[in-house]
C-alpha positions in Angstrom: 0.0 0.0 0.0 2.9 2.4 0.6 3.4 2.5 -3.2 -0.1 3.9 -3.5 0.7 7.1 -1.6 0.9 9.5 -4.6 -2.3 8.1 -6.1 -4.2 8.4 -2.8 -2.9 11.9 -2.3 -3.9 13.0 -5.8 -7.2 11.1 -6.0 -8.8 12.1 -2.7 -6.7 12.8 0.3 -5.8 16.4 -0.8 -9.1 17.3 -2.4 -10.9 20.0 -0.3 -14.4 18.9 -1.6 -13.8 15.3 -0.9 -12.3 15.8 2.6 -14.8 18.5 3.7 -16.8 16.3 6.1 -14.0 14.0 7.2 -12.7 13.6 10.7 -9.1 13.7 9.6 -7.2 16.7 8.2 -6.8 17.1 4.4 -3.3 15.9 3.4 -1.0 18.8 2.5 1.7 16.6 1.0 2.4 13.0 -0.1 4.4 12.8 3.2 1.1 13.1 5.1 -0.3 10.2 3.0 2.8 8.1 3.7 2.3 8.7 7.4 -1.3 7.5 7.2 -0.2 4.4 5.3 2.4 3.6 7.9 -0.4 3.9 10.6 -2.6 1.6 8.4 0.1 -1.0 8.2 0.5 -0.9 12.0 -3.3 -1.3 12.5 -3.3 -4.4 10.3 -0.4 -5.9 12.4 -2.4 -5.4 15.7 -6.1 -5.9 14.6 -8.1 -8.3 12.5 -9.0 -5.5 10.0 -8.1 -1.9 9.2 -8.1 0.5 6.3 -8.9 -0.8 2.8 -8.4 0.8 -0.6 -11.4 0.8 -2.9 -10.6 0.0 -6.6 -12.7 -0.3 -9.7 -13.1 -3.9 -10.8 -12.9 -3.0 -14.5 -9.5 -1.3 -14.5 -8.2 -1.3 -10.9 -8.4 2.5 -10.8 -8.2 3.9 -7.3 -11.7 5.1 -6.2 -11.2 5.8 -2.5 -10.9 4.0 0.8 -12.9 2.4 3.6 -12.2 0.2 6.6 -12.8 -0.8 10.1 -11.4 0.9 13.2 -11.2 -0.4 16.7 -10.8 1.6 20.0 -8.5 0.0 22.6 -8.7 -3.7 22.9 -12.4 -3.9 22.1 -12.8 -6.0 19.0 -16.6 -6.5 19.2 -17.4 -2.9 18.2 -15.9 -1.2 15.2 -16.3 2.1 13.4 -16.5 2.3 9.7 -16.6 5.0 7.0 -15.6 5.7 3.5 -14.1 8.4 1.3 -14.4 8.5 -2.5 -12.7 10.5 -5.2 -15.1 13.1 -6.6 -15.4 11.4 -10.0 -16.6 8.3 -8.1 -19.5 10.0 -6.3 -23.1 8.9 -7.0 -22.2 5.6 -8.7 -23.0 3.2 -5.8 -19.4 2.7 -4.7 -20.1 4.0 -1.1 -23.0 1.5 -0.7 -20.9 -1.3 -2.1 -17.9 -0.5 0.2 -20.1 -0.2 3.3 -21.7 -3.6 2.5 -18.3 -5.1 2.2 -17.3 -3.7 5.6 -20.5 -5.3 7.1 -19.4 -8.6 5.6 -15.9 -8.2 7.1 -17.4 -7.3 10.5 -19.5 -10.5 10.4 -16.5 -12.6 9.5 -14.4 -11.3 12.4 -17.3 -11.4 14.9 -17.9 -7.7 15.4 -21.2 -7.3 17.2 -21.8 -3.6 16.6 -20.7 -1.5 13.7 -21.2 2.3 13.7 -20.4 5.3 11.6 -20.2 9.0 12.4 -21.4 11.7 10.1 -21.4 15.5 10.1 -25.0 16.6 10.9 -25.3 18.2 7.4 -23.8 15.3 5.3 -27.1 13.8 4.2 -25.7 11.9 1.3 -23.8 9.7 3.8 -26.9 9.3 5.9 -28.7 7.9 2.9 -26.0 5.3 2.2 -25.9 4.2 5.8 -29.7 3.8 5.9 -29.7 1.9 2.6 -27.3 -0.6 4.2 -29.5 -1.1 7.3 -27.9 1.3 9.8 -30.2 3.2 12.1 -29.6 6.5 13.7 -28.5 6.1 17.3 -30.6 8.9 19.0 -28.8 8.4 22.3 -25.5 9.7 20.7 -24.8 13.2 22.0 -21.1 13.6 21.5 -19.4 16.1 19.2 -16.4 15.8 17.0 -14.0 18.1 15.2 -14.2 18.3 11.4 -10.8 19.8 10.8 -11.4 20.7 7.1 -14.6 22.6 8.0 -13.7 24.4 11.2 -10.3 23.5 12.7 -10.5 23.2 16.5 -14.3 23.6 16.7 -16.4 20.6 17.9 -19.6 20.1 16.0 -22.6 17.9 16.2 -22.3 14.5 14.7 -24.9 11.9 13.8 -24.1 8.3 14.8 -25.5 5.4 12.8 -25.2 1.9 14.1 -25.9 -1.6 13.0 -26.1 -4.8 15.1 -24.1 -7.3 13.0 -25.5 -10.8 12.8 -23.9 -13.7 11.0 -27.1 -14.1 9.0 -27.0 -10.6 7.6 -27.4 -10.5 3.8 -26.4 -7.3 2.0 
């Protein structure tokens, strides 16, 4: 994956439109992307899953990324999300990536999968709902969206899914 740093940087990690609602800062250089890829490799060494690249089946073109994240030693609950290059928006790739993460979560016995969205990012809400996630109305925490307002905590919407082995996407 380290060899993908330049493509990741160019396709989505440095794009202000793509990174607008993300919880990580837009990459300013390929060195930022390299750092993320090193972090990703470390996650894979410690956990049963981590970040994935999303590629087009037809030509292996890089479309974006997705993955599962775990906090602490808890492997029964994971957070997921996705980011897609602008020319990949509206083509069903987010739904397909999210369904793939549900499948991975099932395979590694994650019981609860959740995703956090900026309160105004309705396109992500629709993808999550299409994949069976429901809004967790008890969620009251805020998060920083560094590409919108650095240092300012904002409302987030949490969507969650109880993962069952019998789930069919």
